[in-house]
C-alpha positions as CSV (number, residue, x, y, z in Angstrom):
1,X,69.4,91.3,-27.3
2,X,71.3,89.0,-25.0
3,X,68.6,89.2,-22.3
4,X,66.0,88.0,-24.7
5,X,68.1,84.9,-25.6
6,X,68.5,83.9,-22.0
7,X,64.8,84.1,-21.4
8,X,64.1,82.0,-24.4
9,X,66.5,79.3,-23.2
10,X,65.0,79.2,-19.8
11,X,61.5,78.8,-21.3
12,X,62.7,75.8,-23.4
13,X,64.2,74.2,-20.3
14,X,60.9,74.4,-18.3
15,X,59.0,72.9,-21.2
16,X,61.2,69.8,-21.2
17,X,60.9,69.3,-17.5
18,X,57.1,69.6,-17.8
19,X,56.9,67.0,-20.5
20,X,58.9,64.5,-18.5
21,X,56.5,65.0,-15.6
22,X,53.4,64.2,-17.8
23,X,55.1,61.1,-19.2
24,X,55.8,59.7,-15.7
25,X,52.2,60.2,-14.5
26,X,50.9,58.5,-17.7
27,X,53.2,55.6,-17.0
28,X,52.0,55.2,-13.4
29,X,48.3,55.5,-14.4
30,X,48.9,52.9,-17.1
31,X,50.5,50.5,-14.7
32,X,47.6,51.0,-12.2
33,X,45.1,50.3,-14.9
34,X,46.9,47.2,-16.0
35,X,47.0,45.9,-12.4
36,X,43.3,46.5,-12.0
37,X,42.6,44.7,-15.3
38,X,44.9,41.9,-14.3
39,X,43.0,41.6,-11.0
40,X,39.7,41.5,-12.7
41,X,40.9,39.0,-15.2
42,X,42.3,36.7,-12.4
43,X,39.0,37.0,-10.5
44,X,37.0,36.3,-13.6
45,X,39.0,33.2,-14.4
46,X,40.0,31.8,-10.9
47,X,37.5,33.4,-8.5
48,X,34.5,31.7,-6.7
49,X,32.3,32.4,-9.7
50,X,35.1,32.4,-12.2
51,X,35.2,30.6,-15.5
52,X,37.2,27.6,-14.2
53,X,35.0,27.1,-11.1
54,X,31.8,27.5,-13.2
55,X,33.2,25.0,-15.7
56,X,34.0,22.6,-12.9
57,X,30.5,22.9,-11.4
58,X,29.0,22.4,-14.8
59,X,31.0,19.3,-15.3
60,X,30.0,18.0,-11.8
61,X,26.3,18.7,-12.6
62,X,26.6,16.9,-15.9
63,X,28.3,13.9,-14.2
64,X,25.6,13.8,-11.4
65,X,22.9,14.0,-14.0
66,X,24.5,11.1,-15.9
67,X,24.7,9.0,-12.7
68,X,21.1,9.7,-11.9
69,X,20.0,8.8,-15.4
70,X,22.0,5.6,-15.1
71,X,20.4,4.9,-11.8
72,X,16.9,5.6,-13.2
73,X,17.6,3.3,-16.1
74,X,18.9,0.6,-13.7
75,X,15.6,1.0,-11.7
76,X,13.5,0.6,-14.8
77,X,15.6,-2.4,-15.9
78,X,15.2,-4.0,-12.4
79,X,11.4,-3.4,-12.5
80,X,11.1,-4.8,-16.0
81,X,13.2,-7.8,-14.9
82,X,11.0,-8.1,-11.9
83,X,7.9,-8.3,-14.0
84,X,9.5,-10.8,-16.4
85,X,10.4,-12.9,-13.3
86,X,6.8,-12.8,-12.2
87,X,7.2,-10.1,-9.5
88,X,4.6,-7.4,-8.8
89,X,6.7,-4.4,-9.9
90,X,6.9,-1.3,-7.8
91,X,10.0,0.5,-6.5
92,X,13.1,-1.4,-5.8
93,X,13.9,0.1,-2.4
94,X,15.7,-2.9,-0.9
95,X,14.0,-2.1,2.4
96,X,13.5,-5.3,4.4
97,X,10.3,-5.7,6.3
98,X,12.2,-7.3,9.1
99,X,14.0,-4.0,9.7
100,X,10.7,-2.2,10.1
101,X,9.4,-4.4,13.0
102,X,8.1,-2.3,15.8
103,X,9.1,0.9,14.1
104,X,6.2,3.3,13.1
105,X,6.3,3.9,9.4
106,X,6.6,7.4,8.0
107,X,3.2,9.0,8.7
108,X,3.3,10.9,5.5
109,X,3.8,8.1,3.0
110,X,3.7,4.3,2.5
111,X,6.9,2.3,2.5
112,X,7.6,-0.3,-0.2
113,X,9.5,-3.2,1.4
114,X,10.3,-6.9,0.7
115,X,10.6,-10.0,2.8
116,X,13.6,-12.3,3.1
117,X,12.8,-13.9,-0.3
118,X,12.2,-10.7,-2.2
119,X,8.4,-10.7,-2.1
120,X,6.8,-7.3,-2.0
121,X,4.8,-5.7,0.8
122,X,3.7,-2.1,1.3
123,X,3.6,-0.8,4.9
124,X,0.8,1.8,5.1
125,X,1.8,5.3,6.3
126,X,1.9,5.4,10.2
127,X,1.4,1.6,10.6
128,X,3.9,-0.6,12.5
129,X,4.9,-4.2,11.6
130,X,3.9,-6.3,14.6
131,X,6.7,-8.5,16.0
132,X,6.6,-12.3,16.3
133,X,5.1,-13.3,19.7
134,X,3.1,-10.1,20.1
135,X,-0.7,-10.4,20.1
136,X,-0.4,-14.1,19.1
137,X,1.4,-13.1,15.9
138,X,3.5,-16.0,14.5
139,X,6.2,-15.8,11.8
140,X,7.2,-19.4,11.3
141,X,7.9,-19.8,7.6
142,X,11.6,-18.9,7.5
143,X,12.4,-20.5,10.8
144,X,14.0,-17.4,12.2
145,X,10.9,-15.4,13.4
146,X,11.4,-12.9,10.6
147,X,8.2,-11.9,8.7
148,X,7.7,-13.4,5.3
149,X,4.5,-13.0,3.2
150,X,3.9,-16.7,3.5
151,X,3.3,-16.1,7.3
152,X,0.5,-13.5,6.9
153,X,2.5,-10.3,7.9
154,X,0.5,-8.2,10.5
155,X,0.6,-4.4,10.6
156,X,-1.0,-2.2,13.3
157,X,-2.2,1.4,13.3
158,X,-1.9,3.9,16.2
159,X,-5.2,2.8,17.7
160,X,-4.3,-0.9,17.7
161,X,-6.2,-2.0,14.7
162,X,-4.5,-4.9,12.9
163,X,-4.5,-6.0,9.2
164,X,-2.9,-9.0,7.5
165,X,-1.1,-8.8,4.2
166,X,-2.6,-11.2,1.6
167,X,0.1,-11.7,-1.2
168,X,-1.0,-12.2,-4.8
169,X,0.9,-12.9,-8.0
170,X,4.0,-15.1,-8.2
171,X,5.2,-15.7,-4.6
172,X,8.8,-16.7,-4.2
173,X,9.3,-19.6,-1.7
174,X,12.3,-20.5,0.4
175,X,13.0,-23.6,-1.7
176,X,13.3,-21.6,-4.9
177,X,9.9,-22.4,-6.2
178,X,7.1,-20.0,-6.9
179,X,3.4,-20.2,-6.0
180,X,0.9,-18.3,-8.1
181,X,-2.2,-16.8,-6.3
182,X,-4.4,-14.8,-8.5
183,X,-6.7,-12.0,-7.2
184,X,-10.0,-13.4,-8.3
185,X,-13.4,-14.6,-7.4
186,X,-13.5,-18.4,-6.9
187,X,-16.0,-21.2,-6.5
188,X,-14.8,-24.0,-4.3
189,X,-15.8,-27.6,-3.9
190,X,-17.9,-26.8,-0.9
191,X,-20.6,-24.1,-1.3
192,X,-23.3,-23.1,1.1
193,X,-26.6,-21.5,0.0
194,X,-29.3,-19.7,2.0
195,X,-31.2,-23.0,2.4
196,X,-28.4,-24.3,4.7
197,X,-27.7,-27.3,2.5
198,X,-24.0,-27.8,1.8
199,X,-22.8,-28.9,-1.6
200,X,-19.9,-31.3,-1.0
201,X,-17.4,-33.0,-3.1
202,X,-13.8,-32.9,-4.3
203,X,-10.7,-32.5,-2.2
204,X,-11.2,-29.1,-0.6
205,X,-9.0,-27.3,-3.1
206,X,-10.1,-24.5,-5.5
207,X,-12.6,-25.7,-8.0
208,X,-12.4,-22.9,-10.5
209,X,-12.4,-19.1,-10.8
210,X,-15.6,-17.3,-11.3
211,X,-15.9,-15.3,-14.5
212,X,-17.1,-11.8,-13.7
213,X,-20.8,-11.5,-14.5
214,X,-21.5,-15.2,-14.1
215,X,-24.8,-16.6,-13.0
216,X,-23.4,-17.5,-9.5
217,X,-22.8,-14.1,-8.0
218,X,-21.4,-10.8,-9.1
219,X,-19.5,-7.9,-7.5
220,X,-21.4,-4.6,-7.7
221,X,-19.3,-1.6,-8.8
222,X,-19.4,2.1,-8.2
223,X,-16.6,4.5,-9.2
224,X,-17.8,7.4,-7.1
225,X,-17.9,6.6,-3.4
226,X,-19.8,9.8,-2.5
227,X,-22.8,8.6,-4.5
228,X,-22.3,5.2,-3.0
229,X,-22.6,6.5,0.6
230,X,-25.7,8.5,-0.2
231,X,-27.3,5.5,-1.9
232,X,-26.7,3.0,0.9
233,X,-27.6,5.5,3.7
234,X,-31.0,5.8,1.9
235,X,-31.3,2.0,1.8
236,X,-30.4,1.7,5.4
237,X,-33.7,3.5,6.4
238,X,-35.7,2.0,3.6
239,X,-37.7,-1.2,3.1
240,X,-36.6,-1.4,-0.5
241,X,-34.3,-4.3,-1.5
242,X,-30.7,-3.5,-2.6
243,X,-27.1,-4.2,-2.0
244,X,-24.3,-1.7,-1.1
245,X,-21.7,-1.3,-3.7
246,X,-17.9,-1.9,-3.6
247,X,-15.9,1.2,-3.5
248,X,-13.9,1.6,-6.7
249,X,-13.5,-2.1,-7.1
250,X,-11.5,-1.8,-10.4
251,X,-9.0,0.5,-8.7
252,X,-8.7,-2.0,-5.8
253,X,-8.0,-4.8,-8.3
254,X,-5.4,-2.7,-10.2
255,X,-3.6,-1.5,-7.0
256,X,-3.5,-5.0,-5.6
257,X,-1.9,-6.5,-8.6
258,X,0.6,-3.7,-8.8
259,X,1.5,-3.8,-5.2
260,X,1.6,-7.6,-5.0
261,X,-1.1,-7.9,-2.3
262,X,-3.8,-6.3,-0.2
263,X,-4.7,-6.0,3.5
264,X,-7.5,-7.8,5.2
265,X,-8.7,-6.9,8.7
266,X,-7.3,-9.5,11.1
267,X,-10.4,-9.7,13.2
268,X,-14.2,-9.3,12.7
269,X,-15.3,-5.8,13.5
270,X,-15.9,-4.6,17.0
271,X,-17.9,-1.4,17.7
272,X,-16.5,1.9,18.8
273,X,-19.2,4.5,18.1
274,X,-19.7,4.6,14.4
275,X,-16.2,3.4,13.6
276,X,-15.4,-0.3,13.4
277,X,-12.4,-1.6,15.3
278,X,-10.3,-4.6,14.4
279,X,-8.9,-5.7,17.7
280,X,-8.7,-8.9,19.6
281,X,-10.9,-9.7,22.5
282,X,-13.5,-7.0,21.7
283,X,-17.2,-7.5,21.5
284,X,-18.2,-8.5,17.9
285,X,-20.2,-5.8,16.1
286,X,-23.2,-7.9,14.9
287,X,-26.9,-7.1,14.4
288,X,-26.0,-4.8,11.6
289,X,-27.4,-4.5,8.1
290,X,-25.2,-4.9,5.0
291,X,-25.6,-1.2,4.0
292,X,-24.7,0.0,7.5
293,X,-21.7,-2.4,7.6
294,X,-20.5,-0.9,4.3
295,X,-20.9,2.7,5.7
296,X,-19.0,1.8,8.9
297,X,-16.2,0.0,7.0
298,X,-15.8,2.9,4.6
299,X,-15.5,5.4,7.5
300,X,-12.5,3.6,9.1
301,X,-9.9,5.2,6.9
302,X,-9.8,7.8,4.1
303,X,-6.3,9.3,3.7
304,X,-4.2,10.1,0.7
305,X,-2.2,6.8,1.3
306,X,-5.0,4.3,1.9
307,X,-8.7,4.0,2.3
308,X,-11.1,1.3,3.5
309,X,-14.2,-0.5,2.4
310,X,-16.4,-3.5,3.3
311,X,-14.7,-6.7,2.2
312,X,-15.5,-7.7,-1.3
313,X,-15.6,-11.1,-2.9
314,X,-12.1,-10.8,-4.4
315,X,-10.7,-10.2,-0.9
316,X,-12.6,-13.0,0.7
317,X,-12.0,-15.7,-1.9
318,X,-8.3,-14.9,-2.5
319,X,-7.7,-15.0,1.3
320,X,-9.1,-18.6,1.3
321,X,-6.7,-19.6,-1.5
322,X,-3.8,-18.0,0.4
323,X,-4.7,-20.0,3.5
324,X,-5.1,-23.3,1.5
325,X,-1.6,-22.8,0.0
326,X,0.3,-21.8,3.1
327,X,-1.8,-22.7,6.1
328,X,-0.4,-26.2,6.5
329,X,-1.8,-29.6,5.8
330,X,-4.7,-29.2,8.2
331,X,-6.0,-26.2,6.2
332,X,-5.7,-27.6,2.6
333,X,-9.5,-27.7,2.6
334,X,-10.1,-24.5,4.6
335,X,-12.9,-23.6,2.2
336,X,-15.1,-26.2,3.9
337,X,-14.1,-25.6,7.5
338,X,-16.9,-24.9,10.0
339,X,-17.1,-23.0,13.2
340,X,-14.9,-24.2,16.0
341,X,-16.9,-22.3,18.6
342,X,-20.6,-22.8,18.9
343,X,-21.2,-19.7,21.1
344,X,-20.9,-16.1,20.1
345,X,-17.3,-15.2,21.2
346,X,-15.5,-11.9,21.2
347,X,-13.5,-11.4,18.0
348,X,-10.3,-13.3,18.1
349,X,-11.5,-15.8,20.7
350,X,-13.2,-18.5,18.5
351,X,-10.0,-20.6,18.2
352,X,-10.0,-20.1,14.4
353,X,-6.7,-18.6,13.5
354,X,-4.8,-19.4,10.4
355,X,-1.8,-17.4,9.1
356,X,-2.6,-14.8,11.7
357,X,-6.2,-14.3,10.4
358,X,-9.1,-14.9,12.8
359,X,-12.7,-16.1,12.5
360,X,-13.2,-16.5,8.7
361,X,-14.7,-19.9,9.4
362,X,-16.1,-19.2,12.8
363,X,-18.1,-17.0,15.1
364,X,-20.2,-14.9,12.7
365,X,-20.9,-14.9,9.0
366,X,-19.8,-11.6,7.5
367,X,-21.4,-9.1,5.1
368,X,-19.6,-8.4,1.8
369,X,-20.3,-6.2,-1.2
370,X,-21.0,-9.4,-3.3
371,X,-24.5,-9.8,-4.6
372,X,-26.8,-12.8,-4.0
373,X,-28.5,-14.8,-6.8
374,X,-31.8,-14.2,-4.9
375,X,-33.7,-11.2,-6.2
376,X,-35.5,-10.6,-2.9
377,X,-32.3,-11.2,-0.8
378,X,-29.5,-9.5,-2.7
379,X,-27.0,-9.1,0.1
380,X,-24.3,-11.8,0.3
381,X,-22.7,-12.9,3.6
382,X,-19.7,-15.2,3.7
383,X,-18.1,-17.7,6.2
384,X,-19.1,-19.9,9.0
385,X,-21.5,-19.1,11.9
386,X,-21.6,-20.2,15.5
387,X,-25.4,-21.1,15.6
388,X,-25.7,-23.1,12.4
389,X,-24.0,-25.0,9.6
390,X,-21.7,-22.7,7.7
391,X,-18.6,-23.0,5.7
392,X,-15.7,-20.6,5.1
393,X,-16.5,-20.4,1.4
394,X,-20.3,-20.4,2.0
395,X,-22.5,-17.7,0.5
396,X,-25.5,-16.7,2.5
397,X,-28.0,-14.0,1.6
398,X,-30.2,-11.4,3.2
399,X,-32.2,-8.3,2.5
400,X,-31.0,-4.7,2.9
401,X,-32.8,-4.3,6.2
402,X,-31.7,-7.7,7.6
403,X,-29.4,-7.7,10.6
404,X,-28.9,-10.7,12.9
405,X,-26.8,-11.8,15.9
406,X,-24.8,-14.2,13.8
407,X,-23.7,-11.7,11.1
408,X,-20.8,-9.3,11.4
409,X,-18.3,-7.8,8.9
410,X,-14.7,-6.8,8.4
411,X,-12.8,-4.2,6.4
412,X,-10.4,-4.4,3.4
413,X,-7.6,-1.8,3.2
414,X,-6.9,-0.2,-0.1
415,X,-3.2,0.8,-0.3
416,X,-2.6,3.5,-2.9
């Protein structure tokens, strides 16, 4: 009996020690699990992608979005204020055109800039602002050789072709005043018809605007340039009468008013294969029909940022108004100026330069997309000629197949 009791006692003692061992292991496991959970919790809360950092990033993103929204609202407010003050709208970049002198623009996009008085100008993609003193360019308006739109700012492409910015809308002057130049077709106090008889009178200033569709002349329109090219190429080899059409004239008018101006070729065209060049001291491209002049001008540029076309009546007339406003006292009546050189000179050599624009009154008359009042001679040429009596505002006429030694052309640049 005694041996059995001893065995039972030993058995109970072993069970107690075994239970204590299980309890200790459970405690260690519990502590390890708690530590792991604590680590996960800390990481989840304080880690790189934790709740606190994510909340901070969300707050920063919200703050940035609010700042951008405020900036966008400020831009819209500035643009609306600009319109109310008579400006042309567009982006408020604050880029000064003087800072772009001699620096090629971004080849992928146009640059919206402004002159020293806040007037807008768009620098075409890949073009350079020509400095004062280069290629007879003069910036005199501000007295500091910095380009202002009142000077006729000159830009140049990679091939040396140059264009002059013609500002429109309400132009801000250095004395605080504004001058309004509307993009329009005008009749002046001196006109010139195909019979070579000048109509004189008045002071040389603008007489009145022409209402589109008037009896005097009209601008032909065509919304699809591809059809336009096919049409005038057919005319170029035909004896039928006709007049090449302006390329998307309504788009040109809208873009010009929005941008606050347009570009006019600085010189009459010179020939380089099928592509016209606008360079000084080059042989004038004359003896060309109006349809072929339109084809050549249209082939000069066709990018996503700008394209070109034969000069239209809006371009020609508004440039005259610009010159009469800012070309000095001697050019108040530029509309009735005649050729200063009675021999056929290379483009840019006639002596007729006003606001950096050459030869509008001299050298050759120039084809436009404007129509004539004469049914059998529907193509209208503008400007003075070296071998006859011609006026800057004059309107000559010819047939589709007519090309002469005293008729050339120039391009207008459509900035998009």
